[in-house]
C-alpha positions in Angstrom: -114.7 158.2 104.5 -114.2 160.1 101.0 -116.3 162.3 99.3 -115.4 161.3 95.9 -117.4 158.3 94.3 -115.4 155.3 93.4 -113.9 155.1 89.3 -116.1 153.2 87.3 -114.3 150.4 85.2 -114.5 152.5 82.3 -112.5 155.3 84.1 -110.3 153.2 85.2 -109.4 152.0 81.9 -108.7 155.2 80.7 -106.4 156.3 83.6 -103.0 156.7 82.5 -100.3 157.7 85.3 -97.1 159.5 84.3 -93.9 159.1 86.2 -94.4 162.9 87.5 -97.3 161.9 89.8 -95.0 158.6 91.1 -92.7 158.9 93.7 -89.4 159.2 92.2 -88.0 155.9 93.0 -90.9 154.1 91.8 -90.6 156.1 88.6 -87.1 155.0 88.3 -87.8 151.3 88.9 -90.6 151.6 86.4 -88.5 153.4 83.7 -85.6 150.6 84.2 -86.7 147.9 81.9 -85.3 144.9 83.3 -84.2 142.2 80.8 -81.4 140.9 78.8 -78.7 143.3 78.8 -77.7 144.7 75.1 -75.5 142.6 73.2 -72.2 144.4 72.0 -71.8 142.0 69.1 -75.4 141.8 67.4 -76.1 138.8 65.9 -77.4 138.6 62.1 -80.8 136.6 61.8 -80.4 133.9 58.7 -82.2 131.4 57.4 -79.8 128.2 57.3 -80.9 124.6 55.8 -79.1 121.7 57.7 -79.6 118.3 58.1 -82.5 117.4 60.7 -80.2 115.0 62.7 -77.5 118.3 63.0 -80.6 120.3 64.4 -82.2 117.1 66.5 -78.7 116.7 68.0 -78.4 120.6 69.1 -82.4 120.5 70.5 -81.2 117.5 72.3 -79.1 119.4 74.6 -82.0 121.1 75.9 -82.4 125.2 76.3 -80.1 127.2 74.9 -79.2 125.1 71.7 -79.1 128.3 69.3 -76.6 129.4 70.9 -74.7 126.5 71.3 -75.0 125.9 67.8 -73.5 129.8 67.3 -70.7 128.7 68.8 -69.8 125.9 67.2 -70.3 127.4 63.9 -67.7 130.4 65.4 -64.7 127.3 66.2 -65.6 126.0 62.7 -65.1 129.4 61.2 -62.1 130.3 63.5 -60.4 127.2 62.3 -61.3 127.5 58.8 -59.5 131.3 58.8 -56.6 130.1 60.5 -55.3 127.7 58.1 
């Protein structure tokens, strides 16, 4: 049994751990922010008006439709510049 009283909810809410307070392997794992890797070529956000049928067709293909739309535009751009 410990002589230290349990922390209150207020004390727990103020608690902040530093990397130096953690075992090195745990600190490294927490430091690494998983997720999607950074893109080599960053996309440029734009506002584009398309026909409702075009948007519906891409969305009907399911998740990933913005990527497929971008790929279709890239193919069209390559054909236009190859002329």
